[in-house]
N, C-alpha and C positions, 0 to 999 in steps of 0.2 A: 600555490599548492601547499606551501609550508603552513600558512594560516589555517587552511582547511584541515590539514592533518592535526594541527594543535587543537583546533576547536573540537574535532571528532575524537581526539585521543588515540590516534592511530600512528603507526611509525613508518610504514613503507608506501611507496607509490603503487606497488602491486595491490596492496590492500584497498587503496583508493579506487583503483580500476575495478576490482571485484565488487566493491560497494556500488559503483556506478552501473555496472552490469546488472546487479541484482535489482536496483531501482528501475532500470529499463525493462528488464524481463517482467517484473511485477506489474508495472504500469500497462504494458502491452497485453499481458495475460488477463489482467482484471477487466480491461476494456473489452477484450475479445469474449470472455466468458459471460459478461453482463448481458449480451444479446440473447443467448439461449436461455439464460435464467429468466429474463423479462418475458420472453415468449412462453416459457414453461408456466409462468404465472398468468398467462393470458393477456398480457399487456403488449400491444403492438402499436406501431405508429398509425395504423389504419383504424384501430379500435378506440383509441383515445386521442385527445387533442395533443399536438406536439408540445404545447405548453405544460402538459401534465406528463407526457411520455419521458421527456429528457430529464426533468427533475427526479422522477422515479428511478430512471436508469442510473443516474448519478448516486442516488441514495443506496442503490444496490451495489454499485462499484465500491463505495467507501469501505464497508466492512469486509468485502471480498479482498480489497487491496491490503487491508491490515493483516488478514490471515495469510495471504500469499507472501507478504513481505517477510513474515517470520519463517514461513516454510522455505522460501528460496534462500533466505539468509542462512538457515540451518544447512541446506543442501550445499551451499557454497562456503561453509565453514565460518560464517560471520554471525552466528546466532547471538552472541553476547552484544555485539554492536547494534543489531537490529532490535533486540529485545529492549535495550536501553533507549533506543530511538523511539520505539513504540510507547514505552512508559512515559517518556517526556512529552510526546505529542498528545497522547490521550489525557495526561494530567492537565495540559493546557486547554483541552476541550471540556474540562470539568469532570473527568472520570477518575480523579485522583483517589477518591475513597475506595474505589473498586480495585485499585492496583496495590494497595498496602497489604 
């Protein structure tokens, strides 16, 4: 736990707990919301091949997850941590010039 706190630059075990809760809520919520969004776009498992359906659903989950992570981070008082986390992750994906 000590290494994780040092790596993330946080000080308390309670803060680690809050961060884990935010990650959990965000993942569950984005996966749950992806279904209705995909259906709203007219993409269902019956209308397209499963080989296309699941990659499209994952592509929808990814940006949704990013937005929800910041939102839930803000709600739980950890906005600074998750904003830095997002910037680091997006810069690794090649979006660095958009973050400056």
